[in-house]
C-alpha positions in Angstrom: 12.0 1.7 -18.1 9.0 2.8 -20.3 9.1 2.1 -24.0 7.3 5.2 -25.3 9.3 7.2 -28.0 7.3 10.3 -27.3 8.5 12.5 -24.5 6.9 15.5 -22.7 9.8 17.7 -23.9 9.2 16.8 -27.6 5.7 18.3 -27.3 7.2 21.8 -26.8 7.1 22.8 -30.5 7.6 26.3 -31.7 3.8 26.7 -32.0 3.4 25.5 -28.3 6.1 27.9 -27.2 4.3 30.7 -28.9 1.1 29.7 -27.1 2.5 30.1 -23.6 0.3 32.7 -21.8 1.5 35.2 -19.2 -1.4 35.8 -16.8 -3.5 33.4 -18.7 -4.3 31.1 -15.8 -5.5 31.5 -12.2 -6.1 28.8 -9.6 -9.3 30.5 -8.4 -11.6 33.4 -9.0 -11.1 36.5 -6.8 -13.2 36.8 -3.7 -15.0 39.8 -5.3 -16.6 37.4 -7.8 -19.3 36.2 -5.5 -21.2 34.4 -8.3 -18.1 32.2 -8.9 -18.0 31.2 -5.2 -21.8 30.7 -4.7 -22.0 27.1 -5.7 -19.9 25.6 -2.8 -21.7 22.7 -1.2 -23.3 23.4 2.2 -21.7 20.4 3.8 -18.2 21.6 2.7 -19.0 25.1 4.0 -19.7 23.8 7.5 -16.7 21.4 7.4 -14.4 24.2 6.4 -15.7 26.5 9.1 -15.2 23.8 11.8 -11.7 23.1 10.5 -10.9 26.8 10.6 -11.7 26.9 14.3 -9.6 23.8 14.9 -6.6 25.3 13.0 -6.8 28.5 15.0 -6.4 26.4 18.2 -3.6 24.3 16.7 -1.7 27.3 15.5 -1.9 28.9 18.9 -0.6 25.8 20.5 2.1 25.1 17.9 3.9 28.4 17.4 7.1 28.7 15.3 10.2 29.1 17.5 13.9 28.8 17.4 13.8 25.8 19.6 11.5 23.9 17.3 13.8 24.3 14.3 16.9 23.5 16.5 15.2 20.3 17.7 15.9 18.7 14.4 19.6 19.9 14.3 20.1 18.6 17.8 18.2 15.4 18.0 16.8 14.6 14.5 13.2 15.1 15.7 11.3 16.5 12.8 7.9 16.7 14.5 8.1 20.0 16.4 8.9 22.2 13.4 6.7 20.3 11.0 3.7 20.6 13.3 4.3 24.3 13.7 4.6 24.8 9.9 1.5 22.6 9.2 -0.5 24.5 11.8 0.4 27.9 10.4 -0.3 26.7 6.8 -3.6 25.2 7.9 -4.7 28.4 9.6 -3.8 30.6 6.6 -5.1 28.2 4.0 -8.5 27.6 5.7 -8.9 31.3 6.4 -8.3 32.1 2.7 -10.8 29.4 1.6 -13.3 30.6 4.1 -12.9 34.2 2.8 -13.6 32.9 -0.7 -16.6 30.9 0.3 -18.2 33.6 2.5 -16.8 36.9 1.4 -16.7 37.9 5.1 -14.6 41.1 5.5 -13.9 40.2 9.1 -11.6 37.5 7.8 -9.4 39.9 5.9 -7.2 41.1 8.8 -6.8 37.5 10.1 -5.7 36.4 6.6 -3.4 39.4 6.2 -1.7 38.6 9.5 -1.2 35.0 8.6 0.2 35.8 5.1 2.6 38.3 6.7 3.8 35.8 9.2 4.6 33.4 6.4 6.5 36.0 4.6 8.5 36.7 7.7 9.6 33.1 8.3 13.3 32.5 8.1 12.7 29.5 5.9 9.8 27.8 4.2 11.9 24.7 3.8 11.7 22.0 6.4 14.8 21.6 8.7 15.2 18.0 7.6 15.5 19.1 4.0 17.7 22.2 4.6 20.9 21.2 2.8 22.6 23.7 0.6 22.5 22.2 -3.0 26.0 23.4 -3.9 27.7 21.6 -1.0 25.3 19.4 0.8 26.1 21.4 4.0 23.4 21.3 6.7 23.6 24.5 8.7 22.3 24.4 12.3 19.9 27.3 11.5 18.8 28.7 8.1 21.2 31.0 6.4 19.7 34.5 6.3 18.1 35.2 3.0 18.7 31.6 1.7 15.8 29.2 1.3 16.1 25.8 -0.2 13.6 24.6 -2.8 12.2 21.5 -1.2 8.7 20.1 -0.9 7.6 22.5 1.8 9.2 25.6 0.2 7.4 24.9 -3.2 4.1 24.0 -1.5 4.0 27.2 0.6 4.9 29.3 -2.4 2.1 27.7 -4.4 -0.4 28.1 -1.6 0.4 31.8 -1.3 0.1 32.1 -5.0 -3.4 30.5 -4.8 -4.3 32.8 -1.9 -3.1 35.8 -4.0 -5.4 34.8 -6.7 -8.3 34.6 -4.3 -7.6 37.6 -2.0 -4.6 39.5 -3.4 -6.6 42.5 -4.6 -8.8 42.5 -1.5 -5.8 42.4 0.9 -4.1 45.1 -1.1 -7.1 47.4 -0.4 -6.5 47.4 3.4 -2.8 46.6 3.4 -1.0 48.4 0.5 2.3 46.7 -0.4 1.4 43.2 1.0 0.8 41.8 -2.4 4.1 43.0 -3.7 5.8 41.4 -0.6 4.1 38.1 -1.3 5.2 38.1 -4.9 8.8 39.1 -3.8 8.9 36.2 -1.4 7.6 33.7 -3.9 10.2 34.8 -6.4 13.1 34.9 -3.9 12.3 31.6 -2.2 10.9 29.5 -5.1 11.4 30.9 -8.6 15.0 32.2 -8.2 16.3 28.8 -6.8 14.3 27.1 -9.5 16.1 29.1 -12.2 19.6 29.1 -10.7 20.2 26.0 -8.6 20.5 22.3 -9.3 19.0 19.9 -6.8 19.1 16.1 -6.5 15.4 15.9 -7.3 16.1 17.2 -10.8 17.1 13.6 -11.6 20.4 14.5 -13.3 22.1 11.4 -11.9 19.1 9.1 -12.3 15.3 9.0 -12.4 14.0 11.1 -9.4 11.2 10.1 -7.0 8.0 11.9 -6.0 9.8 15.1 -5.2 10.1 15.9 -8.9 6.5 16.2 -9.9 5.5 17.5 -6.5 7.9 20.4 -6.6 7.5 21.0 -10.3 3.7 21.2 -10.0 4.0 23.9 -7.3 6.7 25.8 -9.1 4.4 26.0 -12.1 1.6 27.5 -9.9 4.0 30.1 -8.6 5.2 31.0 -12.1 1.7 31.1 -13.5 0.6 33.6 -10.9 3.8 35.7 -10.4 5.8 35.6 -13.6 5.2 38.6 -15.9 7.9 37.8 -18.5 7.0 35.4 -21.3 10.5 34.3 -22.0 11.1 33.4 -18.3 7.7 31.6 -18.1 8.5 29.6 -21.3 11.9 28.7 -19.8 10.1 27.4 -16.7 7.8 25.3 -18.9 10.8 23.9 -20.7 12.7 23.1 -17.5 9.6 21.5 -16.0 9.1 19.2 -19.0 12.8 18.0 -18.8 12.4 17.1 -15.1 9.1 15.4 -15.6 10.6 13.3 -18.4 13.3 12.2 -16.1 10.7 11.3 -13.5 8.7 9.4 -16.1 11.8 7.4 -17.1 11.7 5.6 -13.8 8.3 4.1 -14.5 7.4 0.9 -16.4 4.7 1.0 -19.1 2.3 -0.5 -16.5 2.4 2.8 -14.5 3.2 1.1 -11.2 4.7 3.3 -8.5 7.6 1.6 -6.6 7.0 4.1 -3.7 3.6 2.5 -3.1 0.0 3.7 -3.0 0.5 6.4 -0.3 3.2 8.1 -2.3 1.3 7.8 -5.5 -0.8 10.7 -4.2 2.4 12.8 -4.2 3.9 11.2 -7.4 1.2 10.3 -9.9 -1.3 12.9 -8.5 1.1 15.8 -8.8 2.2 14.7 -12.2 -1.4 15.1 -13.2 -1.6 18.5 -11.7 1.6 19.6 -13.5 0.4 18.3 -16.9 -3.0 19.9 -16.3 -1.5 23.3 -15.6 1.0 23.0 -18.5 -2.0 22.5 -20.8 -3.7 25.5 -19.4 -0.6 27.7 -19.7 -0.3 26.8 -23.4 -3.9 27.5 -24.2 -4.6 23.8 -24.6 -1.8 23.1 -27.1 0.5 21.0 -24.9 -1.2 17.7 -24.1 1.1 15.3 -22.2 -1.7 12.9 -21.0 -1.4 10.4 -23.9 2.4 10.0 -23.3 3.2 6.6 -21.8 2.9 5.6 -19.0 0.6 8.4 -17.9 -2.8 6.7 -18.8 -1.7 3.6 -16.8 -0.6 5.7 -13.8 -4.1 6.9 -13.4 -5.2 3.3 -12.5 -2.7 2.6 -9.8 -4.4 3.8 -6.6 -7.6 2.0 -7.6 -5.7 -1.2 -8.2 -4.0 -1.0 -4.8 -7.2 -0.6 -2.8 -8.2 -3.4 -0.4 -11.3 -1.8 1.0 -12.9 1.6 1.2 -10.4 2.7 3.8 -7.4 0.3 3.3 -4.7 -0.3 0.7 -1.7 -2.3 -0.2 1.2 -0.6 1.6 4.6 -1.8 0.5 7.5 0.7 0.8 6.9 3.7 3.1 3.1 3.3 2.7 0.3 3.4 5.2 -2.2 0.6 5.4 -5.0 3.2 5.7 -5.9 5.6 2.9 -3.7 8.7 3.3 -5.0 12.2 4.1 -3.7 13.4 0.8 -6.1 11.1 -1.2 -8.4 13.3 -3.2 -11.0 11.4 -5.2 -12.1 14.5 -7.2 -8.5 14.7 -8.5 -8.6 11.0 -9.5 -11.9 11.5 -11.3 -10.3 14.3 -13.3 -7.3 12.2 -14.0 -9.4 9.3 -15.2 -11.5 11.6 -17.4 -8.4 13.3 -18.9 -6.9 10.0 -20.0 -10.3 8.6 -21.1 -10.5 5.9 -18.5 -14.2 5.7 -17.4 -13.5 2.8 -15.0 -11.2 5.1 -13.0 -13.8 7.9 -13.1 -16.6 5.6 -11.8 -14.3 4.3 -9.1 -13.4 7.8 -8.0 -17.0 8.8 -7.8 -17.8 5.7 -5.7 -15.0 6.6 -3.3 -15.9 10.3 -3.3 -19.5 9.5 -2.1 -18.2 8.1 1.2 -15.0 10.2 1.6 -15.9 13.9 2.1 -13.4 16.6 1.2 -10.9 17.2 4.0 -9.4 20.4 5.2 -7.1 19.0 7.8 -3.6 17.5 7.4 -1.1 19.0 5.1 -3.2 21.8 3.6 -0.3 23.7 1.9 0.7 20.8 -0.3 -3.0 20.0 -1.0 -4.2 23.5 -1.4 -4.7 23.5 -5.1 -6.5 20.1 -5.2 -8.6 21.1 -2.2 -9.5 24.4 -3.8 -10.5 22.7 -7.0 -12.7 20.1 -5.3 -14.3 22.7 -3.1 -15.5 24.6 -6.2 -16.9 21.4 -7.9 -20.0 20.5 -5.9 -21.8 17.4 -7.2 -18.7 16.1 -9.0 -19.4 12.5 -7.7 -22.9 12.4 -9.2 -23.3 10.0 -12.1 -22.5 6.4 -12.6 -20.2 5.1 -9.8 -18.8 1.6 -9.2 -15.7 0.1 -7.5 -13.0 -0.7 -10.0 -10.6 -2.8 -8.0 -9.5 -5.7 -10.3 -10.1 -9.4 -9.7 -6.4 -10.0 -10.6 -3.6 -7.8 -11.7 0.1 -8.0 -12.2 2.4 -5.0 -12.5 5.8 -6.2 -13.9 7.5 -2.9 -13.3 7.3 -3.4 -9.6 6.5 -7.2 -9.6 3.4 -6.6 -7.6 0.4 -8.8 -7.9 -3.1 -8.4 -6.4 -6.0 -10.8 -6.4 -9.5 -10.9 -4.9 -12.4 -13.3 -5.1 -14.3 -11.0 -7.5 -13.6 -7.7 -9.2 -14.7 -4.7 -7.2 -15.6 -6.9 -4.2 -14.5 -6.1 -0.7 -16.1 -9.3 0.6 -14.0 -12.5 0.5 -10.3 -13.1 0.4 -7.8 -10.6 -1.0 -4.0 -11.1 -1.4 -1.2 -8.9 -2.6 2.4 -10.2 -3.1 5.6 -8.7 -4.5 8.9 -9.8 -5.9 11.1 -6.9 -6.9 14.3 -5.8 -5.2 15.4 -4.1 -2.0 16.5 -0.7 -3.4 13.4 1.1 -4.5 12.5 4.6 -3.4 11.3 4.5 0.3 12.5 0.9 0.3 11.7 -1.8 2.9 13.6 -5.1 2.7 10.6 -7.1 1.8 11.2 -9.1 -1.5 8.5 -11.8 -1.4 6.3 -10.0 1.0 2.6 -10.9 1.2 -0.5 -9.1 2.5 -3.8 -11.0 3.1 -7.3 -9.6 4.0 -10.7 -11.1 4.5 -13.8 -9.0 3.9 -11.5 -5.9 3.9 -10.1 -6.7 7.3 -6.4 -7.4 7.8 -5.1 -11.0 8.2 -1.5 -10.8 7.3 -0.1 -7.2 7.3 2.7 -5.0 6.3 3.1 -2.8 9.4 4.1 0.2 7.3 6.2 3.1 8.5 6.3 5.2 11.6 6.8 9.0 12.0 9.8 10.2 10.0 12.9 11.1 11.9 16.5 11.8 10.9 17.3 8.0 11.3 14.6 7.1 8.7 16.7 8.5 5.9 20.2 8.0 7.1 21.7 4.9 5.3 23.5 3.9 8.4 20.4 3.8 10.6 17.4 3.2 8.3 17.6 -0.6 8.5 18.0 -0.5 12.3 14.3 0.4 12.3 12.2 -2.7 12.7 9.5 -1.7 10.3 12.1 -1.6 7.5 13.6 -5.0 8.1 12.6 -8.3 6.6 12.4 -9.9 10.0 9.2 -8.0 10.5 7.7 -8.7 7.1 5.9 -11.8 5.9 9.0 -13.4 4.3 11.3 -16.3 5.1 14.3 -16.1 7.4 16.7 -18.8 6.4 18.8 -19.7 9.4 17.4 -16.6 10.9 19.2 -14.4 8.4 17.4 -11.3 7.1 17.4 -9.7 3.6 19.9 -6.9 3.2 19.3 -3.5 1.5 20.5 -3.3 -2.1 19.2 -3.8 -5.7 21.2 -7.1 -5.9 19.0 -8.6 -3.2 15.9 -9.5 -5.1 13.4 -12.0 -6.4 14.3 -13.6 -9.7 12.2 -15.5 -12.3 9.0 -13.8 -11.1 6.0 -15.2 -13.0 2.3 -14.4 -12.9 -0.7 -16.4 -14.1 -4.4 -16.0 -13.8 -7.0 -18.2 -15.4 -10.0 -16.6 -13.7 -10.2 -19.4 -11.1 -6.7 -19.3 -9.7 -4.3 -16.4 -9.5 -0.6 -17.4 -9.0 2.6 -15.5 -8.4 5.8 -17.5 -8.4 9.3 -16.3 -7.6 12.8 -17.4 -6.6 14.0 -15.6 -3.4 17.4 -17.2 -3.2 19.2 -14.0 -4.4 17.3 -11.9 -1.7 19.6 -13.3 1.0 23.3 -13.1 1.6 25.7 -16.1 1.5 25.6 -16.5 5.3 22.0 -17.6 5.0 23.3 -21.0 3.7 20.7 -21.1 1.0 21.0 -23.0 -2.2 17.4 -22.4 -3.2 14.3 -20.6 -1.8 11.1 -20.6 -3.9 7.8 -19.0 -3.0 4.4 -19.3 -4.7 1.4 -17.2 -3.6 -2.0 -18.1 -5.0 -5.6 -17.3 -4.6 -8.1 -20.2 -5.3 -11.6 -18.9 -6.0 -13.3 -22.3 -6.2 -12.8 -23.3 -2.6 -11.7 -19.8 -1.5 -8.3 -19.9 0.0 -5.0 -18.0 -0.1 -1.9 -20.3 -0.1 1.7 -19.3 0.5 3.9 -22.3 -0.6 7.6 -22.1 0.4 10.3 -24.6 -0.6 14.1 -24.3 0.2 17.4 -26.1 0.2 20.5 -25.4 2.3 24.1 -26.3 1.6 24.0 -28.2 4.9 21.4 -28.8 7.5 19.6 -25.6 8.2 16.6 -24.1 10.0 13.9 -22.1 8.2 11.8 -19.5 10.0 8.7 -18.1 8.4 7.3 -14.7 9.6 3.6 -13.8 9.9 2.7 -10.3 10.9 -0.8 -9.7 12.1 -2.9 -6.9 13.5 -4.8 -9.3 15.8 -3.4 -11.7 18.2 -3.3 -15.2 16.7 -5.2 -17.8 18.7 -4.2 -21.4 18.5 -6.9 -23.7 17.2 -7.0 -27.1 15.6 -4.8 -27.2 12.5 -3.3 -23.8 13.0 -4.2 -20.3 14.1 -7.3 -18.1 14.3 -6.8 -14.5 13.2 -10.0 -12.6 13.4 -12.5 -14.2 11.0 -9.7 -16.2 9.3 -8.3 -19.6 9.8 -4.5 -19.8 9.1 -3.5 -23.4 8.6 0.2 -24.1 9.5 2.3 -27.2 9.9 2.5 -27.2 13.7 4.0 -30.6 13.7 7.1 -29.5 11.8 7.2 -25.9 13.1 7.2 -24.3 16.5 4.8 -21.4 16.7 6.2 -18.4 18.6 3.9 -15.4 19.0 5.1 -12.0 20.3 3.3 -8.8 20.9 4.8 -5.5 19.7 3.5 -2.5 21.5 3.5 0.6 19.2 4.9 3.7 20.8 5.1 5.4 17.5 2.1 7.7 17.0 1.6 6.9 13.3 1.8 3.2 13.7 -0.4 3.2 16.8 -3.1 5.0 14.9 -3.0 2.5 12.0 -3.0 -0.6 14.2 -4.8 0.4 17.4 -1.7 0.4 19.5 0.0 -3.0 18.8 0.7 -5.7 16.2 1.9 -9.3 16.5 4.8 -11.2 15.0 4.4 -15.0 14.7 7.5 -17.0 13.9 7.1 -20.5 12.5 10.4 -22.0 13.4 11.5 -25.3 11.8 11.7 -27.9 14.7 14.5 -30.1 13.2 17.3 -28.7 11.0 17.4 -30.3 7.6 19.1 -29.9 4.2 15.8 -29.1 2.5 12.2 -28.5 3.4 8.9 -26.9 2.6 5.8 -25.4 4.1 2.3 -24.5 2.9 0.4 -21.8 4.8 -3.3 -21.7 3.9 -5.7 -18.9 4.8 -9.5 -19.6 4.7 -12.6 -18.2 6.3 -12.8 -19.7 9.8 -15.7 -22.0 10.6 -18.4 -20.4 12.6 -19.5 -22.0 15.9 
């Protein structure tokens, strides 16, 4: 999709190959170098210690067991095994970081025990990802001695490589042979499959998704720490560049991520980590950061923010900022591509979002470790960088707010696009509206992943994936299907500083049984008399009934001229449309956390069938009494 003639692979010239350094990079200084660990911020020290205590309790309550792995094979429930793996990784990772920060010898046996337990696991791969690459077979239990190079496998390998850099020599003093065991397991489970097997995320059959840079970045850490042969390390660099080029091929020049803002922190962020490490491994001679669309990718998470804790969340995204967001990483990314606005924005966010040691620590180990050792990084000029208006043609996403960088006032995001993106929801034409950073019209997001989430036959039986629960039209009650052919067409964007407008034709987003001849949608933000408008027009082959869906986090309350949603007034045509409000209680843990236990779906149902029609929905600040 991108137009750049320069590829990552083309940068691997003979001189760059010659510059590849075996043993020339380490993710951290050893614990014995107390001066290198002395600068850690006191707040981070206390937070890390508190998190270590919590991880000890979690690991004790979430032990690995045969039944936890088997739960996925039997029922499709991913949670038991994933919680056990996260708990063990969190315990081992925080213990290693605490040892580095404090140098406390009492932590050494605890760390050694944790590392040994990880080496003894039957698989580092998650059960939901355990499919043999040569056949696609999914054994009920892991095949002895056979791991699968998935996200978790690579992340655990990279975390253990980082721990080896911090504590390998120290652990070896008390436990001779442990370091050799760790290196053996990293090679057997990560580097050997990397060299000898072909996986879907390599992108041989088409541009891959976030798995590619995520796994590649972790493989590079493993190779940098464990590999002793220059020829094999150079081959790893070569293979990494090929896969990263395939990943890059799926991006438009605007750098927009079709997986959404949540997954950018696994996609764009890990691409940064991979390129950063490749530059280090080649003594600064391989610089992939100027290659398109890398500089534009650095701007994406900033552009998708609504408030300090909220974001645009199409695809499998969360409406709240994800736990893997690391503003120190974004500041480094911005600095590396020469984008000072991104750097200032990252500092602004970093001042109110402390470094976290919870969540998925293994996948985040390197960025957590790097930020931990960079106290004061958020000092200096800081300012929010969210744009007043922006259109990303690669994903057909537009955002607009009353003023650049401002959380106060109205915000709107809308998308055209198609219904076959990575982590797709059937939501062509979807709209999100906020007022003063608080949600008005929402995208509910995605719940806890289960087997059904990624099975083609069952994904679109889940309500959060379906257009009937997004802010889009339902002509004659018919929903948008899944597929690239179901899409917006003729999408056009305009912004004159006063009005931001996104227009699209949604006719092709619906199947023939919808009866549509035409379905147009215009979404605009007027800054003069601040308002968001959603203007819909349609025509049927014969008399039909249009339903318009409004998803909200708060219960809409009837008032003169429409509905009250929090501090917003939503004007609707109540004469022409029946207003039907239903409450959706959220029994999914992830959705319940995001929306305080429930959301609401309001259907505006056309009262009288007709061959054509239209509706204008207008959102303004509600009058105060």
